[in-house]
C-alpha positions in Angstrom: 66.6 61.9 11.1 64.1 60.5 13.5 63.3 56.8 12.8 60.7 56.4 15.5 57.2 55.7 14.1 54.4 58.0 15.0 51.7 55.9 16.6 48.3 57.4 16.8 48.9 59.6 13.9 45.7 60.7 12.0 45.3 60.2 8.3 45.6 64.0 7.9 49.1 63.9 9.4 50.3 60.6 8.1 53.1 60.3 5.6 52.0 57.5 3.2 53.9 55.7 0.4 51.8 53.8 -2.1 53.5 51.1 -4.4 51.0 49.9 -6.9 51.6 49.1 -10.6 48.0 48.8 -11.9 46.9 52.3 -12.9 43.2 51.7 -12.0 44.1 50.3 -8.6 46.6 53.0 -8.0 44.0 55.7 -8.8 41.5 54.0 -6.5 44.0 53.8 -3.7 44.9 57.5 -4.0 41.2 58.5 -4.0 40.4 56.3 -1.0 43.3 57.9 0.9 41.9 61.3 0.1 38.4 60.2 1.2 39.9 58.9 4.4 41.5 62.3 5.1 45.0 61.9 3.9 46.6 64.9 2.4 47.9 64.5 -1.1 51.0 66.5 -0.1 51.9 63.8 2.4 51.4 60.9 0.0 54.0 59.6 -2.4 53.4 56.9 -5.0 55.3 54.7 -7.4 54.2 52.1 -10.0 57.1 49.9 -9.0 59.1 48.8 -6.0 62.4 49.7 -7.8 64.3 52.7 -6.6 63.6 52.4 -2.9 66.9 54.0 -2.0 66.2 57.0 -4.2 62.9 57.5 -2.5 64.5 57.4 0.9 67.2 59.9 -0.1 64.5 62.4 -1.2 62.8 62.7 2.2 63.9 64.0 5.5 61.4 62.1 7.6 60.4 58.4 7.4 56.9 57.4 6.2 54.3 56.3 8.7 52.8 53.7 6.3 53.6 51.9 3.0 50.8 50.3 1.1 52.6 47.7 -1.0 51.0 45.7 -3.8 52.3 42.1 -3.8 52.2 41.5 -7.5 54.5 44.0 -9.3 55.9 43.7 -12.8 59.7 43.4 -12.1 59.6 42.0 -8.6 57.1 40.8 -6.2 56.0 42.6 -3.1 58.0 40.2 -0.9 61.2 41.1 -2.7 60.3 44.8 -2.3 59.6 44.3 1.4 63.1 42.9 1.9 64.6 45.9 0.1 62.6 48.3 2.2 63.3 46.6 5.5 67.1 46.7 4.6 66.9 50.5 4.5 67.4 52.1 7.9 65.1 54.9 6.8 62.1 52.5 6.6 63.0 50.3 9.5 60.0 51.3 11.7 57.6 52.2 8.9 54.4 50.1 8.9 54.2 48.1 5.7 50.8 46.7 4.7 50.4 44.0 1.9 47.7 44.9 -0.5 46.6 42.3 -3.1 43.8 40.8 -5.1 45.3 37.4 -4.6 43.5 36.6 -1.4 43.7 33.2 0.2 44.8 31.8 3.5 48.2 30.8 2.1 49.0 34.4 0.9 48.0 35.8 4.3 50.2 33.3 6.1 53.1 34.1 3.7 52.7 37.8 4.3 52.8 37.3 8.0 55.9 35.2 7.8 57.6 37.7 5.5 57.2 40.4 8.1 54.4 42.6 6.8 52.6 44.6 9.5 49.1 43.9 8.0 47.2 42.7 5.0 44.4 44.3 3.0 42.6 42.3 0.2 41.4 44.0 -3.0 39.1 45.4 -3.9 39.6 48.1 -1.2 36.1 49.2 -0.3 35.2 52.9 0.2 32.9 52.1 3.2 35.7 50.1 5.0 39.0 51.6 3.9 38.9 54.8 6.1 38.3 52.7 9.2 41.0 50.2 8.2 43.4 53.1 7.6 42.6 54.7 11.0 43.2 51.4 12.8 46.5 50.8 11.0 47.8 54.3 11.8 46.8 53.8 15.5 49.1 50.8 15.4 46.4 48.1 15.5 47.0 44.9 13.7 44.9 44.8 10.6 44.8 41.5 8.7 41.7 41.7 6.5 41.9 39.5 3.4 38.7 40.8 1.9 34.9 40.8 1.8 
């Protein structure tokens, strides 16, 4: 198994894991990924952060990107981040915090926790494709919102 992240990967090639509990937000994220050029075959999603080990066991290659909601029903995104970072399979995967709870304190907390970036909700169709491209290039993207 190769744990090296692929830098400069295009949305078309990217392996993306979405963790979002709100059905409407989840649907929006999947649609925005498709609009940005991501292939649905390369995208995996869950409505909870539970079962990270099972997800890792089901795939041969690591994900390029995880979009992780911070407010999940059984654990918060910070707890899920710790679980993900503890798994060697995800060690070099870019993990972006995604939340509607946008304020300077939340952005600071996400940085300190070890997220690789931050996107505030609502994700906007005219901005998201460019944000995704920048993230997949390895650029630091910390955009709390409008």
